N, C-alpha and C positions, 0 to 999 in steps of 0.2 A: 647967209644961205640955208642954214639947217633950221631955222626958225619954224615951227609948225610940224617938223618931222618928230614922230614919235615913236621911241625905242622902249620896249618894255624888256626888263631884265628879270629872270625868274632865279630868285635864290640871293639873300643879303648877306652871304658869307665876304670873306676877304674878296676873292675875285669878283663877285658881283658889285660890290661896293666900289672898288678899284674902277670897274668898267663904267659905272655909273659916273663917278666924279669927272673922269676924263671927257666923256660924251657931253655932260652938262655943260662943261667949261667952253665946249666947242658950240654950244647954242642949242643942242637937241634938248626937246623935251623927254624927259626920263622918268619913267616909274619903275619900281621896284616890287615885285610881288613875292612876300616871304610867308611860306607855310607855318613858322612858329610866331611865339609872341612876343619874341624879341629878336634884333638884327644880329648879326654875326657869326651864323652858322654853327659849328664846333665852338666857336670861341664865345659862347653865350656864358652868362654866370648865372649860379644859384645861392640863393641867399636864405639862411634859416638862423634864427636864435642869435642874430648879431654876427654870425659868420658868413663871409662872402667868398665863394668859390669860384675860380675860372674852371668851366666845365671840360675845357679842351685842351689847347696848346698853353705850355708854360715855359718854353725856351724861347727867349729873345735873342736870336743870332741874326747876323748880316745886316748891321745897323745901317749900312751905306743904302740898302734896298727901301729903307722906310724914309731915309734922308732924300733918297732920289725922287720917291713918290711925291712926298710933301712939296718938293722944290718945284714940281711941274705947276703948282697953285701959288708961288711965292711964298709959301710957309716952311715950316720946319716942325718936326715932332715936339720941340720945346714949346711950339704955341699950343699945344693941347695936352701933354702929359709931360712927367718929370721922369727921366732915365738915370738909374744907377748902375754902375758897373759893378759886378759881383766879384769878390775877392776872399776867398777862393771862387772860383766860376762853378765848382762843385767839389763835392767829395766822393770819392770810390772806397767801398768797403769789400775787401778781399776776405776778411774774416773777422772775428772777434779780436780787437785790439790791432788789427792790419789795415790800417786807413792810408788813403793817399789823397791829400788837398792838392787841387790843380790850381796854382797861383795865376794872377793876372799879368804878372810882370814877367817878361820874356827871361830876364836875367835870373828870377827865381826859379822860373820853368827847367832853364838849362840846368840849374844847379840840382833840380830834384831828379832830371833824367840822369846827370851824372851820378848822383848818390846811388840811384837805382840799379845803374847800369854803366859801369865806368867806361869812359870813351864815348857814350852815345849822345854826348851833347852836340856833337861834331855832327853826327848823323842826322840830330834833329834840326839843325840849320839847314841840311842841305835837303831833308823830307819837306820842313815848310816852305823854301825857296821854290820847289817845285811845285807844291800845293797852292803857293801865292800865285805862280804863273797859271795854273789850271783855274783858278778862281777868275783871274783878269779875264782870262780868254773866254772862259765858261759864262760868265756873267756879262761879259762886253760884246761877245761875238756870237754866242749859242742862243743864250736864253731868249732874245727878243726877236727871234725869227719864229715865224707862225707854223713854219714845218709842214707847209702843204705837200711839198714833194723834196725828192732827193736833189733837185736841181738848185735851191736856195744856198746848198752847202757844197756845190760845184764851183770854189773858187780857189784859186792857187794858194792864196796866203794864207786861208782859213784851212785847207789841206794841209800845207806845211807846219801850221799850229798844232792840227790833230794829231800829228805824228808824236807830239811831245806831251799829248794829253792821256796817253797810256790807255787808250779805249781797249785793248784788246787783252792787257795784263791784269790781274786780279789783285783786288786790294789787299786780301791775305798774302799773296807773293810779294808784292810791294813792300808792305809794312815789315816783313821778315828780312828783305833786303837790309835794312837798317838798324833792326832791333832784334835782339834775342830774348830779353827778359819777358815773361809772360805778362807780368804787370804793366808793363808799358805797351805790349800787344793788346792787352783788352782795352787800355785806355785809348788807344789810337782806332780800335776796330768799332767801338760802341757806337758812333753816329751811324755805323752802316745798318745798326740791327732794325733801324725804322725806315731803311730805303727799300725793304722788300726781297731780300735776298741775302744768303751767308756771306761773309767777307770771300770766300772762295769763288762765288758768281757775281760780285759787284765789280765792275770796272775800277781799274785804280784811278780813273779820271777823279771818282768821288773823294779822294783825299783832300780836295778842294773843301770839304766839310771839316777837315781838321785845321786848316787855315782859319775857317770861319770860327771855330770853336777856339783855338789857342792863340791866334793872332789877333783876330777882330774881338773876341771876348765874349763873354756871357752877361746879358743886361736884364734889367728887370724896371718895367714900368710902374712908379709908383700908383698904386691902386688896383694893380693886376693886368693882365694881358688885354682883358676887356676894354681898357683905357684906349687900345689901338682902335678897337671897334666904333667906341664912342666918338674918337677923333675923326674917324671917316666918315662916321654918320652925321657929324656937324659940319664937316667939309661938304658932304654931298648935299646937305640941305642949304648951306649958305649958297651952294651953286643953283638951287633951285629943285632938286631931285625929290620925288614923291615917294616914300615908303609905305606900302600897305602891308602890315602885319595881318598874322591868321588869315592868310589868303592861300590856301593850297590848290595848286593846278590839278585839276582832274583829268583832262585830256584836251586835244588840240586839233582844231579844223583846218584843214588843207583845202585851197582851192587854187587852180592853175599853179601847182607846185609852191603856192606860197601861205603861209600862215594867215588865215583870215580870222578866226576867233580864237581866244583863250579861254577856256571854260574852268572857272575856278568856285571855291566854296563860297565865295563873295559876289558871284556874278560873272559876266562874260566881258572881256577886254578885247581891244583890237589895237593893232600898233603897226606902223610902216617896216618896223624890223624888232626880231626878237633874239636876245641872246640869252642862253640856258646856262646858269651857272649851279643849278641843281645837280644832283647825281646824274651823271651822263649815260649810266647804263639804264637807271630809271626812266629817265626823260626818253631815251632812243628806244626802249623795249615797251613801255607801258604807257606812255602819253602820244607818242606820235602813231600814225596808221602804219600797218606793217608795210606797205608800199613806198613809205617815206622814212624808213629807217636807216640809218647809216651802216648797221652791222646785225648780223643774226644771234639768235641765242648760244648756237656753237661758237662763235667768235668770243663773245663774253665769257663762256665757261672756261675758254681756254687762256684767258688772261692770267698772268701771274699778279696776284695782288699784294700789297702791303699789309703788314699786320692789323689786328683788331687790337684790343686793348679791354682788360677787366680792370674797372678804375672803382676806388672807394674814395668819397669826400668825407673826411672825418674831422670832427671838432672835438678837442678835449678842454676840460676844465683845468688843466695844469699846464706849466710849461714842459718841455721836452728838451731834457738836456743834452747838449754835445753834438747834435746833428746841425746840419748846414741847411740853407736855403734848398739847394738841389743834392740829392744822395742818391747814389747807384749802388746796389746791393749785388755786387760782382763775386758772391761767394760759392757759387755754383758753377757748374760746367757751361761755358758760353757756348761751346760747340753743339752739345747735346739739346740746349734750349732752342737753337737756330735751327738745328733739324727739326725740330719738332714744331716750328712754326712754317718752315717753308718747303721742307723735303718729305717728312712725313707727318701732314697735319693732325695734330691731337692736343689734348689739354697736358700742359708740360707735366714731366716728371719732378724736376728740381728746377724751377723757374728763377731767372735773374728778376729783378724788380726794382722801381725807382720810386723815392719818395720826395715830395716836394712839402717843404715848410716855409710858405710865403711870410708868415708872422714872423720869421726871423729876421726879415727885411722891413716888412711893412705890417706894423702894429694894427693899422685900421682894419685889417681883414679879419680879426679875431676878438671876442671881449677881453678886457683886461685880465690878465693872468691865464689866458686860455691859448691855445694853439690850433693854427690852420693847417691841416695834412691832406696830401693828396696822394694816396697809393695807386702805382700803375704797373701792371703786368702784361708785357706783350703776348699775345698768343695767335694763332693761326685765325685766319677768317674762315666764316662757314660751319664752325662747330656746334654742336647743340648746346644750348644756353638754358639752365635754370638756376633757381635760388640755393638749391643744395649746392651746387658746383661752385657757386660763389662764395658761399660762406665757407666751404672746404678750403679754398684758396686764400680767402681772408684770414682764417685760422692759421693757415701756413706761413703768411706773411708776417701775420702778427708775432708768431712764435719766433721766427726767423729775426724780426727787427728786435725784439726782446734779447734775443741769444748775442747778436752782434752789436747792438749798440748798449745794452745793459740797462734799457729803458722799459718799463712794462706800462702800456698806456690802456690796457684792457678796461680797467676800472674807471678810467677817467674820461672815457668817450661820452658826450652827451649829444652829438650829433653824428650821424652814419647814414650814408646813401650809396649804393652801388650803382654801376652802369656798365654796360657790357653789349654784346653782339645784338640783342633783341632791342635795345634802346637806340642804338644807331640806326638799326633799319626803321624803327617806328619814327623816330625824331627826322631823319635825313633821307630816309630811302636809300640807305648805304647799301651797296652791292655785296652782298655775303657778310654784311656786318663790318666790313672794313674800317678803320680808322684813319687811314693815312692815304689811301688812293691806290695808285698804280704802282707796282715794283719798279725801280730804277734799274732793270736791267739792260743790257746792250742791246737785246731784242725788243724793248720798249721805250727806246730812246729817241728823241726828236720826232722824224717822221715815222717811226714806227709806232708812235703813240697813237690812241685813238683821236681821229682828225678833229681839228677845230672847225673848218668848214662842215656844214651840213650837204651832204652830196645830193640830195633831192628835194631840197628846200631852199628857194632863192633868197629869202630874207630871212635867213637864221644862221647863228654859230653859236659853238659852245666855249665854255671857259671853266676854269676850276681844276681840280687836283686830279682829275681822270685824263686831262689833256695836256697840251703844251704851258708850261715846262715841265710840272710834276707836282708832285705833293710837298707841303710845308706853307707855313703863313708867306715868307717872302717870294716863293714860286707863284703862290696863288694871287698875290698883287700885281706881280708881273704877268700873269696870264691873263689878268682885267685889263692891263695896259695894252696888251697884244690885241686882245678881242676887240678893244675900242677902235685901235686904229684900222683893223681890219673891217670893222663896220662902216667906218668912214670912207675907206676905199671903195666899198660896194656902192654907196650913195654916189661916189666920184664917177664910177664906171657907168651908173645908169645916167646920170646927168651928160657925161661925154657920148653916150651911144645914140 
C-alpha cells in the first residue's frame, strides 16, 4: 500500500534514523537529508592520531529502549554491537581522597548507602520502588503518546496513576524525604542537572531516572556510543533507506499548505511527506515561510532550555591512574552551579564537571599506552563563547583534576579539541547553542512541549529532542517511533477521506 510514497526526513540523528527505519519497514520510500558529513547528529565521532572520540552522548542508560527498538525489526543490539555493564557505574569525587564508587550490584549499593548514612538502605528500597513505578508508567503509558492535546491524557486509569507520579512535588523535596547525607543527595540529584532545571524546579516524577541509573545500570557499547549510530544506519540501509550526507536544507517552498520543494545545498527534493528531525526552532523560524510557522520568535525566546556544554576531547600519551570510565567532580557547590545555569545564566564561578575515560573499558579508542579523555562542563545556553573563555575553564578543570585525583596530565596531552556553544550552533543550528534540548519542567512536559504536528503544513511533522517526549538518546529514538506512527496515520486518513 505504501510503495511509491516518498518520505523525506531531515536530520540523521537518533530520532531521524529511528523514524526512517520504522517507515521503511512499512514499505515507504525513505530519504534522509543530513547537513553534516556523517550521520548521528550529536553522536558523531572525531578521530585524530589513533584516538577515536564520541563527540556527544557518553552514557548508555535505559537498555530496554534499545532492545525494544531493535525488536521491532526482529533484531537485538547484540546483532550490531557488544554491550558491557560498567561496575562501578561511575565514580563521584567529593574532594581529594573523598570518592564514592557507585556499584552495579543492588546489595553493594544498599551497603554503600548504609555505610554513608546508617538506616538509609531501607529508604533506598522505598525510593527505588517508587522510581520503578514511575519508570514503568512513564515509559509504558506516557512517552509513546504524540501529545497533540490534553485529551490523550483524559483517561481515569492514567489520571489515577499520575497521582502517584508526583508531578507537582519537586525532586529536591522528594530526595530529602528519604536521605539527609549531602553526598547521597548529590548522587541522587545529579541526573537532574541535565534535565534543564534545578532539583527544586524539576518534578519528582523524574526520580525515574534514578531507577534507570541505579537499577537498570550504566552500560557501554564496545567501540563507543557511535556504534549505536552505525547499527541504526546499517539497519536503515538493510531496509532500503537512502542517506544523503553534506546536504543542508536551505529553505522550504509551500504550495496549497503542503511542502512542495525542499531546497538544499545539493539541489531540490520533493516528497509526499516530510519529517523534520533537525533543530525544531531553526526549522520553524528560519526554513519555513513566516505564514506556516508553528510559533513566534517570542515563543521560542520564552522557552526554558536545558544546558549547553563546554567540551574538551583529550588524548594523552600516558595512562591516567585511579580514575574510572565515568567520573563526576562534585567538589564544588552543586546549588551555585545549577543557579548559574538555570536561574542567573552566566559562566560558572566554581563549576562541577564530568570526565569520561572510555579507554579504561575500551583500549581500541586510544593508541597503546595512551588514554582517551572527554571533559564536560555544563553551562547555560546563550552565553558569549570564545577561545579565551574556553582556555580559562580548561585550565580550571585541569587544575582541579590534578588537585583531586593527584594526576597531572598537562604535559602528556598530544591531542586536544574544544567544543562549545558556537560549535553547537554551527554544526546543528542548535537554538542558543543548547546541547540537550528543551528543559523537562512541568510547564514543558507532554502536550506543553512544542507540537509534533505542523499546524499550518499538511504533510509535515517534527521529531527529536525539542518535541515529544524530550531530550536524551532513548527519548530521541522513541520520538522517531512516534513520528513514524503519526506519519502513517496521516496517509491512512487521506486514504479513507
